[in-house]
C-alpha positions in Angstrom: -92.8 74.2 57.4 -93.0 76.9 54.7 -96.5 77.9 55.9 -94.9 79.1 59.2 -92.7 81.6 57.4 -93.5 85.3 57.6 -93.5 87.4 54.5 -89.9 88.5 55.1 -88.7 84.9 55.5 -90.7 83.8 52.4 -89.2 86.6 50.3 -85.8 85.6 51.5 -86.2 82.1 50.4 -87.8 83.1 47.1 -85.1 85.7 46.4 -82.3 83.3 47.2 -83.4 81.4 44.0 -82.9 84.6 41.9 -79.5 85.4 43.6 -78.2 82.0 42.8 -79.5 82.2 39.3 -78.0 85.7 38.8 -74.6 84.4 40.0 -74.9 81.4 37.7 -74.8 78.9 40.6 -76.4 75.5 40.1 -78.0 75.4 43.6 -79.1 77.6 46.5 -76.7 77.8 49.4 -76.8 79.6 52.8 -74.7 82.4 51.2 -77.5 83.0 48.7 -80.0 83.1 51.6 -77.9 85.8 53.3 -77.6 88.0 50.2 -81.3 87.6 49.5 -82.2 88.5 53.1 -80.1 91.6 52.9 -82.4 92.8 50.1 -85.7 92.2 51.9 -87.5 94.9 53.9 -87.1 93.3 57.3 -85.5 94.1 60.7 -83.0 91.3 60.1 -81.9 93.0 56.9 -81.5 96.3 58.8 -79.4 94.5 61.4 -77.2 93.0 58.7 -76.7 96.5 57.2 -75.8 98.0 60.6 -73.2 95.3 61.0 -71.6 96.2 57.7 -73.2 93.5 55.5 -75.3 95.3 53.0 -76.5 93.5 49.9 -73.8 95.3 47.9 -71.0 94.4 50.4 -72.2 90.8 50.5 -72.1 90.5 46.7 -68.7 92.2 46.6 -67.4 89.5 49.0 -69.3 86.6 47.5 -66.9 83.8 46.6 -63.8 85.9 47.2 -62.2 83.0 49.2 -61.7 81.1 46.0 -58.7 83.2 45.1 -55.7 83.4 47.5 -54.6 87.1 47.4 -51.5 86.3 49.4 -50.3 83.6 47.0 -51.0 85.8 44.0 -49.1 88.7 45.7 -46.1 86.5 46.1 -46.1 86.1 42.3 -46.4 89.9 41.9 -50.1 89.9 41.1 -52.3 92.4 42.8 -55.7 90.7 43.1 -57.5 94.0 43.9 -56.1 95.6 40.8 -57.1 92.7 38.7 -60.7 92.9 40.1 -60.9 96.6 39.5 -59.7 96.2 35.9 -62.2 93.3 35.3 -65.0 95.4 36.8 -64.1 98.3 34.5 -64.0 96.2 31.4 -66.8 93.7 32.0 -68.9 95.2 34.8 -69.1 95.0 38.5 -68.4 91.5 39.9 -67.3 90.1 36.5 -64.4 88.0 37.9 -66.7 86.3 40.4 -69.5 85.8 37.9 -67.2 84.1 35.5 -66.5 81.3 38.0 -70.2 80.6 38.7 -71.6 80.0 35.2 -72.3 76.6 34.0 -70.8 74.9 31.0 -70.6 77.3 28.0 -71.0 80.3 30.3 -74.8 79.8 30.5 -76.9 80.4 33.7 -78.9 77.6 35.1 -82.5 77.7 33.8 -85.6 76.6 35.8 -85.9 75.9 39.5 -82.7 75.6 41.4 -82.5 73.0 44.2 -81.4 73.8 47.7 -78.0 72.5 48.8 -77.8 70.3 51.8 -76.4 73.2 53.9 -79.3 75.5 52.7 -81.9 72.8 53.8 -80.1 72.5 57.1 -80.2 76.3 57.5 -84.0 76.3 57.0 -84.4 73.5 59.5 -82.3 75.3 62.1 -84.3 78.5 61.5 -87.3 76.5 62.7 -85.3 75.4 65.8 -84.3 79.0 66.4 -88.0 80.1 66.3 -88.9 77.3 68.7 -86.0 78.2 71.0 -87.2 81.8 71.2 -90.8 80.7 71.8 -92.0 82.1 68.5 -94.8 80.4 66.5 -93.7 81.9 63.1 -90.4 81.7 61.3 -89.1 85.2 60.5 -86.1 86.3 58.3 -84.3 86.9 61.6 -84.6 83.2 62.5 -83.0 82.3 59.1 -80.1 84.7 59.8 -79.7 83.2 63.3 -79.4 79.8 61.7 -76.7 81.0 59.3 -74.8 82.4 62.3 -75.2 79.2 64.2 -74.0 77.0 61.4 -70.4 78.2 61.4 -69.2 75.8 58.8 -71.5 77.1 56.0 -70.7 79.4 53.1 -73.2 81.9 54.5 -71.3 82.2 57.8 -68.1 82.5 55.9 -69.6 85.3 53.8 -70.6 87.2 56.9 -67.1 86.9 58.2 -65.6 88.2 55.0 -67.8 91.2 55.4 -66.3 91.8 58.8 -69.4 90.8 60.7 -69.0 89.6 64.3 -71.4 86.7 64.3 -72.0 86.8 68.1 -72.8 90.5 68.0 -75.1 90.0 65.0 -76.9 87.1 66.7 -77.4 89.2 69.9 -78.7 92.1 67.8 -81.1 90.0 65.7 -82.3 88.1 68.8 -83.1 91.5 70.5 -85.0 92.7 67.4 -87.0 89.4 67.2 -87.8 89.8 70.9 -89.0 93.4 70.4 -91.1 92.3 67.4 -92.8 89.5 69.5 -93.5 91.8 72.4 
């Protein structure tokens, strides 16, 4: 299947490995694919940015659903203030990075495997290409798969960035159609 991927789609998959590694995650998930895609020179990345999901915004929201801001506020803890202080002292995204490192705080070495959801995302990207009558799999097809699989961490990440999945899907589908024409 990988031979059917365009340059943008290949770079997305390759960069997802680095995103996961940088975040200290043990495997590649759909959320890593979305962050990677946002950093690729591709019409799908431009669509993401226009919908408010730049690479920086995605990284800022990556894994933020692990902490319940409402529950912490009830205890008198301002999660945003804690994040700002941690970012000031330890660097941007420090609080999120701390949760993603392996035992002993080390990052995962070597090749990282794809999670079941990431594999499913890549399979659905093929289905999206076929559905649209395209012979190649583009980064946009990968993004359409993330939107379609609404129970994945990639879809949840888009939502946390304020993206309307239906509007994004319509935009990406139009861009893919224009590229095929």
